[in-house]
C-alpha positions in Angstrom: 47.4 5.0 -94.3 46.0 6.0 -91.2 44.4 4.1 -88.4 42.3 2.2 -91.2 45.0 2.8 -93.5 46.8 0.4 -91.3 44.4 -2.0 -93.1 46.7 -1.3 -95.8 48.9 -3.9 -94.3 47.4 -6.5 -93.6 48.3 -8.2 -96.9 48.1 -11.9 -96.7 45.5 -14.2 -95.0 46.8 -15.7 -91.8 47.3 -15.5 -88.6 50.8 -17.4 -87.1 52.0 -17.7 -83.9 55.1 -15.5 -83.3 58.5 -16.8 -82.7 61.3 -15.3 -81.2 63.9 -16.9 -83.7 66.8 -14.7 -84.4 68.5 -14.4 -87.8 71.9 -14.8 -88.6 73.0 -12.1 -91.1 75.1 -12.6 -94.0 78.3 -10.8 -93.8 78.9 -8.1 -96.2 81.1 -8.4 -98.9 85.2 -8.4 -97.7 87.8 -5.8 -98.2 85.0 -2.9 -97.3 87.0 0.5 -97.1 86.6 2.5 -94.5 84.1 5.2 -94.0 83.9 8.7 -92.9 81.2 9.9 -90.4 79.0 12.5 -92.1 76.2 14.3 -89.9 72.5 14.7 -90.8 70.6 16.7 -88.4 66.9 16.3 -87.9 64.1 18.4 -86.1 63.7 15.8 -83.8 67.2 14.1 -83.5 70.2 13.7 -85.0 71.1 11.2 -87.5 74.3 9.7 -88.0 74.8 7.9 -91.3 77.9 6.7 -93.3 79.6 7.6 -96.7 81.8 5.6 -98.7 83.2 4.7 -101.9 83.8 1.6 -103.1 87.1 -0.5 -104.4 87.4 -2.7 -107.0 90.5 -4.0 -107.8 92.9 -0.8 -107.6 90.0 1.4 -109.3 87.8 3.6 -106.9 84.8 4.2 -108.4 82.4 7.2 -107.8 79.1 7.0 -106.2 77.3 7.9 -109.2 79.1 4.9 -111.1 78.5 2.9 -108.3 75.0 3.0 -108.5 75.0 1.9 -112.3 74.5 -1.8 -112.0 76.0 -2.3 -115.5 79.1 -0.5 -114.8 79.6 -2.8 -111.3 79.2 -5.7 -114.0 81.6 -4.4 -116.1 84.2 -6.8 -114.3 82.0 -10.0 -115.3 81.4 -8.7 -119.0 77.5 -9.2 -118.3 74.8 -6.8 -117.3 71.7 -7.8 -115.8 69.8 -7.2 -119.0 72.0 -9.7 -120.3 72.0 -12.2 -117.9 68.3 -12.6 -117.8 68.9 -13.7 -121.3 71.5 -16.2 -120.4 70.7 -19.9 -120.5 73.3 -20.8 -117.8 71.3 -21.1 -114.5 74.7 -20.5 -112.6 75.5 -17.3 -114.3 71.5 -16.0 -113.5 72.6 -17.0 -110.2 75.2 -14.9 -109.8 73.5 -11.7 -110.6 69.9 -13.1 -108.7 71.6 -13.7 -105.4 74.3 -14.5 -103.6 77.3 -12.4 -102.9 78.6 -12.6 -105.9 77.9 -9.0 -106.9 77.9 -6.7 -104.1 75.3 -3.9 -103.2 77.2 -0.4 -104.5 77.1 2.3 -102.1 74.5 4.3 -100.8 74.0 7.5 -98.9 71.7 10.1 -98.0 72.7 13.6 -98.9 70.1 15.8 -97.3 70.9 17.8 -94.5 68.2 19.0 -92.1 68.4 21.5 -89.5 68.0 20.9 -85.7 64.7 23.0 -85.0 64.1 21.2 -82.0 67.2 22.8 -80.1 65.4 26.2 -80.1 62.0 24.7 -78.9 60.9 26.2 -75.2 59.9 23.8 -72.7 56.2 23.8 -70.7 55.5 20.8 -68.4 57.8 18.7 -69.7 57.0 18.8 -73.0 58.8 20.7 -76.2 56.8 23.5 -78.3 57.9 24.0 -81.6 59.3 27.7 -81.9 57.2 30.6 -83.4 59.7 30.9 -86.1 59.5 27.9 -88.1 60.2 28.2 -92.1 56.9 28.2 -94.3 58.6 25.1 -95.9 58.4 23.2 -93.2 55.1 24.4 -92.1 53.3 23.4 -95.5 55.7 19.6 -95.2 53.4 19.2 -91.6 50.2 20.0 -93.3 51.3 17.5 -96.4 51.6 14.9 -93.4 48.5 15.9 -91.7 46.4 16.0 -94.7 47.3 12.7 -95.6 46.6 11.1 -92.1 43.5 12.5 -92.1 42.2 11.8 -95.8 40.2 8.4 -94.9 38.5 10.4 -92.1 37.8 13.0 -93.8 36.4 11.2 -97.0 34.2 9.5 -95.3 32.9 12.0 -93.1 32.0 13.9 -96.7 30.0 10.8 -97.7 28.0 10.3 -94.6 27.3 14.2 -94.7 26.5 13.4 -98.6 23.8 10.7 -97.2 22.1 13.6 -94.7 21.5 15.7 -97.3 18.9 14.9 -100.0 20.1 17.1 -102.3 23.1 15.2 -103.3 20.6 12.2 -103.7 20.3 12.2 -107.5 24.0 11.6 -107.6 24.7 9.5 -104.5 22.5 7.0 -105.6 24.1 6.4 -108.8 27.2 6.4 -107.5 26.6 3.4 -104.9 24.7 1.4 -107.6 28.3 2.3 -109.5 30.5 1.1 -106.4 28.5 -2.2 -106.1 29.2 -3.3 -109.4 32.9 -2.0 -109.9 35.7 -3.8 -110.1 38.0 -1.4 -110.3 40.2 -2.2 -107.7 40.8 -5.9 -109.4 40.6 -5.7 -113.1 44.0 -4.9 -113.7 43.5 -1.9 -115.8 44.2 1.0 -113.7 42.0 3.1 -115.4 41.5 5.2 -112.6 45.1 6.0 -111.9 45.9 9.6 -112.2 49.7 10.6 -112.7 48.5 13.9 -112.5 47.3 13.2 -108.7 50.3 11.1 -108.1 52.8 14.0 -109.0 51.1 17.0 -107.1 53.9 19.0 -105.2 51.8 17.9 -101.7 53.6 14.9 -102.2 57.0 16.7 -102.6 56.5 18.3 -99.1 55.3 14.9 -97.8 58.5 13.1 -98.5 60.3 15.9 -97.3 59.1 16.3 -94.1 60.9 12.9 -92.8 62.5 13.4 -95.2 62.0 10.2 -97.5 64.4 9.0 -99.8 63.9 6.1 -102.8 67.4 4.6 -103.6 68.4 2.4 -106.6 70.6 -0.7 -106.3 70.2 -2.4 -109.8 68.6 -1.7 -112.7 65.1 -3.4 -113.4 64.8 -4.3 -117.0 61.3 -3.0 -118.2 60.5 -6.4 -120.2 59.8 -8.3 -117.0 57.3 -8.6 -114.0 58.1 -7.7 -110.6 56.8 -8.5 -107.3 58.4 -5.7 -104.5 57.8 -7.0 -101.4 58.2 -3.8 -99.0 59.3 -4.4 -95.1 58.9 -3.3 -92.5 55.0 -2.6 -92.2 55.6 0.1 -89.4 52.8 1.8 -88.7 51.2 3.3 -91.2 53.7 2.9 -94.0 54.6 6.0 -95.3 57.5 5.3 -96.9 55.5 2.5 -99.2 52.9 5.6 -100.0 55.9 8.2 -100.6 58.0 5.6 -103.0 55.0 3.5 -105.1 51.7 5.7 -104.3 53.1 9.2 -105.3 55.6 10.1 -107.8 57.3 12.3 -105.5 60.5 9.8 -105.1 61.2 9.9 -108.5 60.1 6.1 -109.1 59.3 6.6 -113.1 62.5 8.2 -113.5 64.8 5.5 -111.6 63.2 2.3 -112.9 61.4 3.9 -116.6 59.4 1.3 -118.2 58.0 0.1 -115.2 54.5 0.8 -113.8 54.2 -0.4 -110.1 51.1 -0.2 -108.4 51.4 -0.4 -104.2 48.1 -3.2 -102.9 46.5 -2.7 -100.1 43.3 -4.8 -98.4 40.1 -5.0 -100.6 38.0 -4.0 -97.9 39.4 -0.5 -98.2 37.6 -0.2 -101.5 34.1 -0.8 -99.9 34.9 3.1 -98.3 32.9 5.7 -100.3 34.7 8.3 -101.8 37.8 7.3 -99.8 37.9 4.4 -102.6 38.0 6.6 -105.4 40.9 8.7 -103.9 43.3 5.4 -103.7 42.2 4.4 -106.8 43.4 7.6 -108.5 46.8 7.0 -106.5 47.0 4.1 -108.3 46.3 1.7 -105.3 44.8 -1.7 -106.1 43.7 -4.2 -103.8 45.9 -7.4 -102.6 43.5 -10.1 -103.5 45.1 -12.7 -106.0 42.7 -12.1 -108.9 44.1 -8.3 -108.8 47.8 -9.6 -108.7 47.1 -11.7 -111.6 45.1 -9.1 -113.6 47.7 -6.5 -113.0 50.8 -8.6 -113.9 49.2 -10.2 -116.8 47.8 -7.2 -118.9 49.3 -4.0 -120.0 52.8 -3.3 -121.3 54.1 -3.1 -124.9 52.1 -6.4 -125.8 49.6 -6.3 -123.4 50.8 -9.0 -121.5 52.3 -7.6 -118.1 55.9 -6.7 -119.4 56.8 -3.5 -117.1 54.0 -4.2 -114.9 55.0 -4.4 -111.2 52.9 -4.7 -107.3 54.2 -4.0 -104.1 53.1 -5.4 -101.0 53.4 -4.8 -97.6 54.1 -8.8 -96.8 54.3 -8.5 -92.9 50.8 -7.1 -92.9 48.7 -5.7 -89.5 50.5 -8.1 -87.4 53.9 -6.6 -88.5 52.6 -3.2 -87.4 52.6 -4.2 -83.7 56.2 -5.4 -83.7 57.0 -1.9 -85.1 59.4 -0.1 -82.4 62.3 2.5 -82.9 65.5 1.4 -83.3 63.8 -2.4 -84.0 63.6 -4.4 -87.3 61.0 -7.6 -86.7 59.8 -8.6 -89.8 56.8 -11.4 -90.0 58.2 -12.9 -93.2 59.3 -16.6 -92.2 55.5 -18.3 -92.4 54.6 -15.9 -95.2 54.8 -17.5 -98.8 51.6 -16.6 -100.8 53.6 -13.8 -102.6 56.3 -16.0 -103.6 53.5 -18.5 -104.8 52.0 -15.4 -107.0 55.4 -14.8 -108.1 55.7 -18.3 -109.7 52.5 -18.2 -111.0 52.6 -15.2 -112.8 56.3 -15.6 -113.7 57.4 -12.2 -111.9 60.5 -11.5 -110.5 60.4 -11.2 -106.7 62.6 -7.5 -105.5 63.1 -7.2 -101.9 62.4 -3.3 -100.8 63.5 -2.2 -96.8 62.4 1.0 -95.6 65.2 2.3 -93.2 63.7 4.1 -90.6 59.8 2.9 -91.1 59.7 1.7 -87.4 61.3 5.0 -85.8 58.4 7.0 -87.4 56.1 6.2 -84.1 56.2 5.3 -80.5 54.1 2.4 -79.5 53.2 0.3 -76.0 55.5 -2.7 -75.9 53.3 -6.5 -76.0 55.9 -7.1 -73.4 54.6 -4.6 -70.6 51.5 -4.2 -71.9 50.3 -8.1 -72.3 46.4 -7.0 -72.0 46.3 -4.3 -74.9 48.4 -6.6 -77.1 46.1 -9.3 -76.6 43.3 -7.1 -77.6 44.9 -5.7 -80.5 45.8 -9.6 -81.6 41.7 -10.4 -80.9 41.1 -7.2 -83.7 43.1 -8.4 -86.0 41.5 -12.2 -85.9 37.9 -11.0 -85.7 38.3 -7.8 -88.4 41.8 -8.1 -90.6 43.0 -5.3 -88.8 44.4 -3.5 -85.9 44.8 -0.3 -84.2 48.4 0.3 -82.7 48.7 2.2 -79.3 51.2 4.4 -81.2 52.1 8.0 -80.0 54.1 10.5 -81.7 54.7 14.2 -82.1 52.1 17.1 -82.4 51.8 19.7 -84.8 53.2 22.5 -82.1 55.2 20.0 -80.7 58.0 17.4 -80.2 56.8 15.1 -77.7 52.8 14.8 -77.6 50.5 13.8 -80.5 49.8 11.2 -83.5 52.0 12.9 -86.3 54.8 10.9 -86.9 58.7 12.0 -86.2 60.7 13.4 -88.3 63.2 11.1 -88.9 64.8 10.6 -92.3 63.2 7.2 -93.9 65.6 5.7 -96.9 63.4 3.2 -99.5 66.4 0.8 -101.1 65.2 -1.7 -103.9 67.1 -4.5 -103.7 68.4 -7.3 -106.0 65.7 -9.1 -108.0 65.7 -12.3 -107.6 64.3 -13.8 -111.0 62.0 -16.7 -111.2 63.4 -19.2 -113.9 60.5 -21.9 -113.1 57.8 -22.9 -116.0 54.4 -20.7 -115.2 51.9 -23.1 -113.0 48.7 -23.1 -111.4 49.8 -24.8 -108.9 53.7 -25.2 -107.9 55.3 -27.5 -106.1 56.0 -26.9 -102.2 59.3 -27.8 -102.9 59.7 -24.9 -105.4 57.5 -22.0 -103.1 60.0 -23.2 -100.4 62.9 -22.9 -102.7 62.6 -19.2 -104.0 60.9 -18.0 -100.2 64.4 -19.1 -98.9 66.3 -17.1 -101.5 64.2 -14.3 -100.8 65.2 -14.3 -96.7 68.9 -14.3 -97.7 68.4 -11.5 -99.9 66.4 -9.5 -97.7 69.5 -10.5 -95.1 72.1 -9.5 -97.6 70.2 -6.1 -98.3 69.9 -5.4 -94.6 73.3 -5.7 -94.1 74.7 -3.8 -97.1 73.0 -0.6 -95.6 72.0 -1.2 -91.7 74.8 1.3 -90.9 74.4 3.8 -93.3 70.6 4.2 -92.8 70.5 3.7 -89.2 68.6 6.9 -87.4 69.5 5.8 -83.9 72.6 5.3 -81.9 72.4 1.6 -82.0 71.9 -0.4 -85.4 69.0 -1.8 -85.4 69.0 -6.1 -85.4 67.4 -8.0 -88.0 64.8 -10.1 -86.2 62.6 -12.6 -88.7 59.4 -14.3 -87.3 56.8 -17.0 -87.7 
């Protein structure tokens, strides 16, 4: 997910005019206990986060118990898996939406050393000290490898074209590329769990660091559409959590096979297309979503299948600024329609810290640059953010992401209770879209303070 990797964000068609509408966030549950402050130090900044223990009545629950939905549901004598089978809509609503079942407490347990304090300055730029642990160097190399993968692989293709000795292999490959539908057939035949589990990706995740948090159980006898927010510049958090096994998705959600989705145009890039197919990534087209959610599982009917869509798309990447959370979501309803067509539950996911990984020019201070970016987006369906981050050997200038924590929190599922229809009514689409917006707000409100990288908590704004 580099510059063209940013293509992976323009996941739903249509470009709407932006409105600066402020969302009133649902308040967190009452009787929230006082929190104790824990300091997490990063090489680029100091990150405060909050740890707390939830109270229920006069019983104190520890962190491990609080992360288990079935324990939290004991007071109601119903687990989420059991609630899915109930015939009472009001019971399902209590579990899938609203403040009836509060989110469990989460915190990040990783401590980091502030190596930036040992940096030496030259010309106003902080350079990394010579004595940096080898593991940190390897983490930086892993991020560089991923960021440059699209450039390296496409360049290898053109070098192969220039070498006549490779043509006997290259010509059949191009014929295969022209007829292959692996990105949309839903069979996941090119997916390699070995590649997805390489130590490389644990180094990549440890660079920020990134961490995946589970809030509620997801039964493996359902289908799911995960909505990832925000897009950020390159969606590093989505790659860590759903394109690799580095953060333990399969252990946290056993029996569920998740596929991160990207633009279909990425599968027209030779060599790079084979790389992302092996990483389990598939096209975000309607055909791909339908096939992925209807095949596989114990009965080959799609049970246990899930897809992840970065809903805000490339347009949302232009809104990515450190300390902000602006989501292009109010007018995005295509994913809800696909959920109704396939009978898949909707699961909101927020990558806290995703927007903090890069700086970019603000549309307000550089309107001409923003206009050019929007023109590029309209014509080519992707855009190039005017970004900058840190460098390989310095902390201030370069195109590498900052070392800032990314906490990916998988929220409460919203069960689709409607009969599967090819053309669901607009009323039903609006109903579940509204429920999804409410759940995003509640998820944000539950963890905005715990996982804020900066001194001020970012304000959630949902735009059209």
